[in-house]
C-alpha beads as a LAMMPS data file, in Angstrom:
LAMMPS data file: protein, C-alpha beads

295 atoms
293 bonds

1 atom types
1 bond types

-500.0 500.0 xlo xhi
-500.0 500.0 ylo yhi
-500.0 500.0 zlo zhi

Masses

1 110.0

Atoms # bond

1 1 1 174.530 136.912 -27.125
2 1 1 175.506 137.909 -30.632
3 1 1 172.551 138.633 -32.926
4 1 1 172.995 136.770 -36.227
5 1 1 171.032 137.707 -39.257
6 1 1 170.097 134.554 -41.270
7 1 1 168.745 134.348 -44.769
8 1 1 166.184 131.804 -45.805
9 1 1 165.575 132.398 -49.479
10 1 1 166.251 135.870 -50.870
11 1 1 163.077 136.647 -50.414
12 1 1 147.530 142.275 -39.571
13 1 1 145.008 143.158 -41.282
14 1 1 142.666 141.409 -43.731
15 1 1 143.291 143.500 -46.854
16 1 1 142.825 143.143 -50.576
17 1 1 144.920 144.287 -53.503
18 1 1 145.243 143.447 -57.214
19 1 1 147.871 144.533 -59.702
20 1 1 148.062 144.838 -63.424
21 1 1 150.876 142.313 -63.438
22 1 1 148.667 139.750 -61.713
23 1 1 146.197 139.651 -64.533
24 1 1 148.829 138.677 -67.145
25 1 1 149.905 135.307 -65.611
26 1 1 147.940 135.182 -62.412
27 1 1 147.945 131.432 -61.743
28 1 1 151.672 131.092 -62.404
29 1 1 152.579 134.072 -60.276
30 1 1 150.350 132.904 -57.376
31 1 1 151.909 129.455 -57.353
32 1 1 155.378 131.083 -57.288
33 1 1 154.579 133.275 -54.277
34 1 1 152.734 130.433 -52.609
35 1 1 155.681 128.071 -52.900
36 1 1 158.108 130.766 -51.884
37 1 1 156.136 131.672 -48.744
38 1 1 155.662 128.048 -47.764
39 1 1 159.439 127.447 -47.806
40 1 1 160.332 130.573 -45.933
41 1 1 157.710 129.960 -43.222
42 1 1 158.802 126.342 -42.899
43 1 1 162.437 127.453 -42.435
44 1 1 161.216 129.991 -39.891
45 1 1 159.578 127.226 -37.885
46 1 1 162.698 125.065 -38.023
47 1 1 164.884 128.006 -36.921
48 1 1 162.940 128.837 -33.786
49 1 1 162.052 125.312 -32.653
50 1 1 165.233 124.679 -30.605
51 1 1 164.617 127.878 -28.629
52 1 1 161.012 127.246 -27.615
53 1 1 160.002 126.318 -24.053
54 1 1 157.637 123.490 -23.387
55 1 1 154.429 125.581 -23.548
56 1 1 155.559 127.205 -26.786
57 1 1 156.479 123.885 -28.309
58 1 1 153.032 122.554 -27.505
59 1 1 151.413 125.566 -29.163
60 1 1 153.621 125.114 -32.254
61 1 1 152.813 121.432 -32.512
62 1 1 149.116 122.158 -32.592
63 1 1 149.315 124.799 -35.321
64 1 1 149.224 124.294 -39.066
65 1 1 150.450 126.973 -41.472
66 1 1 148.528 127.575 -44.711
67 1 1 149.568 129.704 -47.612
68 1 1 146.511 130.141 -49.892
69 1 1 147.286 130.958 -53.496
70 1 1 145.256 134.185 -53.352
71 1 1 145.997 137.855 -53.973
72 1 1 144.085 139.185 -50.925
73 1 1 146.681 140.251 -48.411
74 1 1 146.076 138.024 -45.383
75 1 1 148.037 137.219 -42.278
76 1 1 145.825 135.883 -39.450
77 1 1 145.695 133.350 -36.655
78 1 1 142.705 131.009 -36.411
79 1 1 142.087 128.103 -34.059
80 1 1 144.881 125.586 -34.832
81 1 1 145.848 127.502 -37.959
82 1 1 148.006 130.372 -39.211
83 1 1 147.237 131.771 -42.640
84 1 1 149.617 133.920 -44.638
85 1 1 148.553 134.495 -48.211
86 1 1 150.667 134.617 -51.353
87 1 1 149.461 138.147 -51.828
88 1 1 151.124 139.140 -48.572
89 1 1 154.483 138.052 -49.925
90 1 1 153.855 140.088 -53.122
91 1 1 153.265 143.249 -51.057
92 1 1 156.377 142.597 -48.884
93 1 1 158.422 141.988 -52.026
94 1 1 157.434 145.286 -53.508
95 1 1 158.245 147.120 -50.289
96 1 1 161.608 145.308 -50.025
97 1 1 162.338 146.572 -53.577
98 1 1 161.396 150.161 -52.639
99 1 1 163.580 150.029 -49.497
100 1 1 166.509 148.711 -51.473
101 1 1 166.076 151.275 -54.233
102 1 1 166.018 154.103 -51.671
103 1 1 168.695 153.195 -49.190
104 1 1 171.098 151.299 -51.427
105 1 1 170.616 152.628 -54.942
106 1 1 170.081 156.304 -54.278
107 1 1 166.330 156.748 -55.130
108 1 1 165.939 159.004 -52.086
109 1 1 162.357 159.236 -50.871
110 1 1 161.195 156.302 -52.963
111 1 1 160.537 154.008 -50.011
112 1 1 158.260 156.412 -48.172
113 1 1 156.502 157.509 -51.365
114 1 1 155.766 154.036 -52.679
115 1 1 154.852 152.701 -49.186
116 1 1 152.285 155.446 -48.920
117 1 1 150.957 154.735 -52.401
118 1 1 150.681 150.989 -51.710
119 1 1 149.053 151.431 -48.304
120 1 1 146.420 153.732 -49.795
121 1 1 145.770 151.255 -52.597
122 1 1 145.322 148.424 -50.070
123 1 1 143.005 150.510 -47.857
124 1 1 140.958 151.681 -50.759
125 1 1 140.611 148.193 -52.204
126 1 1 139.592 146.824 -48.798
127 1 1 136.701 149.299 -48.734
128 1 1 135.734 148.406 -52.306
129 1 1 135.664 144.693 -51.528
130 1 1 133.686 145.315 -48.312
131 1 1 131.102 147.124 -50.370
132 1 1 131.155 144.296 -53.010
133 1 1 132.927 146.353 -55.646
134 1 1 135.796 145.216 -57.796
135 1 1 139.199 146.293 -56.495
136 1 1 141.313 148.632 -58.579
137 1 1 144.743 147.505 -59.895
138 1 1 147.752 148.615 -57.877
139 1 1 151.133 149.054 -59.536
140 1 1 154.306 147.132 -58.895
141 1 1 157.204 149.382 -57.918
142 1 1 158.686 149.097 -61.397
143 1 1 155.395 150.054 -63.050
144 1 1 154.926 152.888 -60.521
145 1 1 158.420 154.168 -61.303
146 1 1 157.500 154.277 -64.972
147 1 1 154.192 156.046 -64.642
148 1 1 154.866 158.614 -61.912
149 1 1 157.306 161.511 -61.900
150 1 1 158.336 160.985 -58.297
151 1 1 161.252 159.809 -56.223
152 1 1 161.112 156.275 -57.747
153 1 1 161.219 157.501 -61.341
154 1 1 163.391 155.274 -63.567
155 1 1 163.848 152.370 -61.135
156 1 1 164.097 148.852 -62.621
157 1 1 164.195 145.615 -60.716
158 1 1 167.259 144.384 -62.509
159 1 1 169.296 147.194 -60.910
160 1 1 169.295 145.319 -57.622
161 1 1 170.914 142.237 -59.118
162 1 1 173.440 144.203 -61.153
163 1 1 174.492 146.292 -58.168
164 1 1 174.985 143.337 -55.802
165 1 1 172.270 144.256 -53.293
166 1 1 170.402 140.959 -53.581
167 1 1 171.578 140.012 -50.061
168 1 1 170.066 143.204 -48.638
169 1 1 166.816 142.430 -50.400
170 1 1 166.918 138.876 -49.002
171 1 1 167.494 140.145 -45.449
172 1 1 164.440 142.411 -45.660
173 1 1 162.141 139.658 -46.929
174 1 1 163.302 137.008 -44.505
175 1 1 162.988 139.278 -41.460
176 1 1 159.567 140.562 -42.582
177 1 1 158.135 137.058 -43.063
178 1 1 159.729 135.871 -39.792
179 1 1 158.136 138.679 -37.837
180 1 1 154.765 138.000 -39.461
181 1 1 155.032 134.339 -38.658
182 1 1 156.124 134.958 -35.061
183 1 1 153.405 137.529 -34.518
184 1 1 150.639 135.052 -35.572
185 1 1 152.239 132.197 -33.704
186 1 1 152.344 134.505 -30.687
187 1 1 148.622 134.695 -30.671
188 1 1 148.520 130.898 -30.279
189 1 1 151.263 130.754 -27.637
190 1 1 149.472 133.488 -25.608
191 1 1 146.030 131.822 -25.973
192 1 1 144.567 134.780 -27.837
193 1 1 142.911 132.601 -30.415
194 1 1 140.953 130.605 -27.842
195 1 1 139.950 133.625 -25.763
196 1 1 138.314 136.190 -28.031
197 1 1 138.624 139.703 -26.581
198 1 1 135.347 141.336 -25.598
199 1 1 136.049 144.685 -27.261
200 1 1 138.492 146.570 -29.504
201 1 1 140.579 147.837 -26.653
202 1 1 141.363 144.294 -25.484
203 1 1 142.000 143.224 -29.090
204 1 1 144.629 145.955 -29.393
205 1 1 146.246 144.737 -26.177
206 1 1 146.372 141.174 -27.689
207 1 1 148.106 142.601 -30.786
208 1 1 150.651 144.443 -28.632
209 1 1 151.357 141.242 -26.668
210 1 1 151.853 139.266 -29.902
211 1 1 154.254 141.938 -31.149
212 1 1 156.248 141.772 -27.940
213 1 1 156.427 137.997 -28.074
214 1 1 157.548 138.044 -31.705
215 1 1 160.360 140.569 -30.892
216 1 1 161.505 138.585 -27.858
217 1 1 161.352 135.266 -29.661
218 1 1 163.337 136.666 -32.572
219 1 1 166.127 137.783 -30.372
220 1 1 165.959 134.596 -28.332
221 1 1 166.641 132.617 -31.544
222 1 1 169.392 135.048 -32.670
223 1 1 167.292 136.652 -35.346
224 1 1 166.716 140.396 -35.439
225 1 1 163.198 140.679 -36.895
226 1 1 163.387 144.472 -36.752
227 1 1 165.494 144.259 -39.920
228 1 1 162.181 143.558 -41.623
229 1 1 161.607 147.175 -42.742
230 1 1 158.874 146.180 -45.323
231 1 1 156.550 144.745 -42.681
232 1 1 157.372 147.515 -40.225
233 1 1 156.674 150.183 -42.787
234 1 1 153.398 148.435 -43.718
235 1 1 152.327 148.316 -40.101
236 1 1 153.143 152.049 -39.644
237 1 1 151.356 152.973 -42.911
238 1 1 148.217 150.917 -42.247
239 1 1 147.782 151.334 -38.567
240 1 1 145.716 154.473 -38.656
241 1 1 146.707 158.081 -38.843
242 1 1 145.208 159.434 -35.645
243 1 1 144.293 158.418 -32.074
244 1 1 140.610 158.783 -33.110
245 1 1 141.166 156.169 -35.842
246 1 1 142.883 153.861 -33.370
247 1 1 139.757 153.741 -31.219
248 1 1 137.809 152.242 -34.140
249 1 1 140.179 149.390 -35.090
250 1 1 141.418 146.139 -33.690
251 1 1 145.113 146.959 -34.090
252 1 1 146.983 149.725 -32.249
253 1 1 147.987 152.985 -34.005
254 1 1 150.729 151.996 -36.467
255 1 1 153.401 154.321 -35.195
256 1 1 152.570 153.269 -31.611
257 1 1 153.158 149.685 -32.553
258 1 1 156.512 150.496 -34.096
259 1 1 157.579 152.622 -31.105
260 1 1 156.527 149.919 -28.627
261 1 1 158.402 147.218 -30.630
262 1 1 161.541 149.347 -30.729
263 1 1 161.343 149.938 -26.981
264 1 1 160.853 146.238 -26.379
265 1 1 163.856 145.393 -28.533
266 1 1 166.017 148.021 -26.852
267 1 1 165.454 146.476 -23.430
268 1 1 166.470 143.074 -24.760
269 1 1 169.583 144.380 -26.467
270 1 1 170.676 146.320 -23.392
271 1 1 170.359 143.105 -21.340
272 1 1 172.444 141.297 -23.999
273 1 1 174.984 144.174 -24.067
274 1 1 174.524 144.705 -27.769
275 1 1 175.290 148.401 -27.502
276 1 1 175.938 149.098 -31.200
277 1 1 172.437 147.855 -31.960
278 1 1 171.082 149.892 -29.079
279 1 1 172.528 153.063 -30.682
280 1 1 170.781 152.184 -33.931
281 1 1 167.529 151.639 -32.131
282 1 1 167.869 154.930 -30.241
283 1 1 168.026 156.765 -33.586
284 1 1 164.869 155.040 -34.818
285 1 1 163.066 155.532 -31.463
286 1 1 163.782 159.234 -31.656
287 1 1 162.273 159.391 -35.150
288 1 1 159.248 157.358 -34.001
289 1 1 158.730 159.656 -31.015
290 1 1 158.823 162.727 -33.229
291 1 1 156.142 161.300 -35.482
292 1 1 154.109 160.125 -32.527
293 1 1 154.210 163.513 -30.809
294 1 1 152.941 165.222 -33.973
295 1 1 149.708 163.204 -33.933

Bonds

1 1 1 2
2 1 2 3
3 1 3 4
4 1 4 5
5 1 5 6
6 1 6 7
7 1 7 8
8 1 8 9
9 1 9 10
10 1 10 11
11 1 12 13
12 1 13 14
13 1 14 15
14 1 15 16
15 1 16 17
16 1 17 18
17 1 18 19
18 1 19 20
19 1 20 21
20 1 21 22
21 1 22 23
22 1 23 24
23 1 24 25
24 1 25 26
25 1 26 27
26 1 27 28
27 1 28 29
28 1 29 30
29 1 30 31
30 1 31 32
31 1 32 33
32 1 33 34
33 1 34 35
34 1 35 36
35 1 36 37
36 1 37 38
37 1 38 39
38 1 39 40
39 1 40 41
40 1 41 42
41 1 42 43
42 1 43 44
43 1 44 45
44 1 45 46
45 1 46 47
46 1 47 48
47 1 48 49
48 1 49 50
49 1 50 51
50 1 51 52
51 1 52 53
52 1 53 54
53 1 54 55
54 1 55 56
55 1 56 57
56 1 57 58
57 1 58 59
58 1 59 60
59 1 60 61
60 1 61 62
61 1 62 63
62 1 63 64
63 1 64 65
64 1 65 66
65 1 66 67
66 1 67 68
67 1 68 69
68 1 69 70
69 1 70 71
70 1 71 72
71 1 72 73
72 1 73 74
73 1 74 75
74 1 75 76
75 1 76 77
76 1 77 78
77 1 78 79
78 1 79 80
79 1 80 81
80 1 81 82
81 1 82 83
82 1 83 84
83 1 84 85
84 1 85 86
85 1 86 87
86 1 87 88
87 1 88 89
88 1 89 90
89 1 90 91
90 1 91 92
91 1 92 93
92 1 93 94
93 1 94 95
94 1 95 96
95 1 96 97
96 1 97 98
97 1 98 99
98 1 99 100
99 1 100 101
100 1 101 102
101 1 102 103
102 1 103 104
103 1 104 105
104 1 105 106
105 1 106 107
106 1 107 108
107 1 108 109
108 1 109 110
109 1 110 111
110 1 111 112
111 1 112 113
112 1 113 114
113 1 114 115
114 1 115 116
115 1 116 117
116 1 117 118
117 1 118 119
118 1 119 120
119 1 120 121
120 1 121 122
121 1 122 123
122 1 123 124
123 1 124 125
124 1 125 126
125 1 126 127
126 1 127 128
127 1 128 129
128 1 129 130
129 1 130 131
130 1 131 132
131 1 132 133
132 1 133 134
133 1 134 135
134 1 135 136
135 1 136 137
136 1 137 138
137 1 138 139
138 1 139 140
139 1 140 141
140 1 141 142
141 1 142 143
142 1 143 144
143 1 144 145
144 1 145 146
145 1 146 147
146 1 147 148
147 1 148 149
148 1 149 150
149 1 150 151
150 1 151 152
151 1 152 153
152 1 153 154
153 1 154 155
154 1 155 156
155 1 156 157
156 1 157 158
157 1 158 159
158 1 159 160
159 1 160 161
160 1 161 162
161 1 162 163
162 1 163 164
163 1 164 165
164 1 165 166
165 1 166 167
166 1 167 168
167 1 168 169
168 1 169 170
169 1 170 171
170 1 171 172
171 1 172 173
172 1 173 174
173 1 174 175
174 1 175 176
175 1 176 177
176 1 177 178
177 1 178 179
178 1 179 180
179 1 180 181
180 1 181 182
181 1 182 183
182 1 183 184
183 1 184 185
184 1 185 186
185 1 186 187
186 1 187 188
187 1 188 189
188 1 189 190
189 1 190 191
190 1 191 192
191 1 192 193
192 1 193 194
193 1 194 195
194 1 195 196
195 1 196 197
196 1 197 198
197 1 198 199
198 1 199 200
199 1 200 201
200 1 201 202
201 1 202 203
202 1 203 204
203 1 204 205
204 1 205 206
205 1 206 207
206 1 207 208
207 1 208 209
208 1 209 210
209 1 210 211
210 1 211 212
211 1 212 213
212 1 213 214
213 1 214 215
214 1 215 216
215 1 216 217
216 1 217 218
217 1 218 219
218 1 219 220
219 1 220 221
220 1 221 222
221 1 222 223
222 1 223 224
223 1 224 225
224 1 225 226
225 1 226 227
226 1 227 228
227 1 228 229
228 1 229 230
229 1 230 231
230 1 231 232
231 1 232 233
232 1 233 234
233 1 234 235
234 1 235 236
235 1 236 237
236 1 237 238
237 1 238 239
238 1 239 240
239 1 240 241
240 1 241 242
241 1 242 243
242 1 243 244
243 1 244 245
244 1 245 246
245 1 246 247
246 1 247 248
247 1 248 249
248 1 249 250
249 1 250 251
250 1 251 252
251 1 252 253
252 1 253 254
253 1 254 255
254 1 255 256
255 1 256 257
256 1 257 258
257 1 258 259
258 1 259 260
259 1 260 261
260 1 261 262
261 1 262 263
262 1 263 264
263 1 264 265
264 1 265 266
265 1 266 267
266 1 267 268
267 1 268 269
268 1 269 270
269 1 270 271
270 1 271 272
271 1 272 273
272 1 273 274
273 1 274 275
274 1 275 276
275 1 276 277
276 1 277 278
277 1 278 279
278 1 279 280
279 1 280 281
280 1 281 282
281 1 282 283
282 1 283 284
283 1 284 285
284 1 285 286
285 1 286 287
286 1 287 288
287 1 288 289
288 1 289 290
289 1 290 291
290 1 291 292
291 1 292 293
292 1 293 294
293 1 294 295
């Protein structure tokens, strides 16, 4: 089966972030990201529907998708509901920009540097909100590139349009939102929402199962969600930095999740005889294993 990458629009945790740009025209920006996310997720639903079995169709029919116009970065499954906030799309957009700037425009190291910065900002703001303190502003990639003398220095958003890499940016956004949608839908298909795990270990197993279903469903519907580097990078950056940290959270160690997803995808692609894609995955699996073994 040939894997086809589709584009919908050019465009895990409960986390909170705010940006200086948000405060300037917050309501207008929120409505933009809300509308954008609603359309992409609706297209995601339409895309996978013909490939669902009877049980999966029943789960899909009973789920409503909500996109609150809020900056908190939320992607979560609730009984009969999936919630993906407008703020989540903002984060993915910034990470899609950093990926494009790095791998297409020559700002080498920018993606890793900005991903680390944004992940730290999200984690710190989550702690601040939990302790009822006001979150600090986090910078857009363009603002970050202006203020810091790092790998992203000098980047401007308009470079992507001028250089013709808008399609690459679109691919990153679509695959990231598709994976996010499938992951949360997977919790409903697998009855995770109705059966609350008794402890963190079982919750991590549920997350791994939802990841696996999302990967399998993506390939089943001819959509390679692993193209979604922004969401994959966010998972790796936010999933904890040690095995000790993993034991204290509901989601598996970030790099473990990525490695497991790549392994799952490899098995599917081998079965489908997509050997060029297998070679690409092997390179990424090797890198993930090196990082994992250093922990």
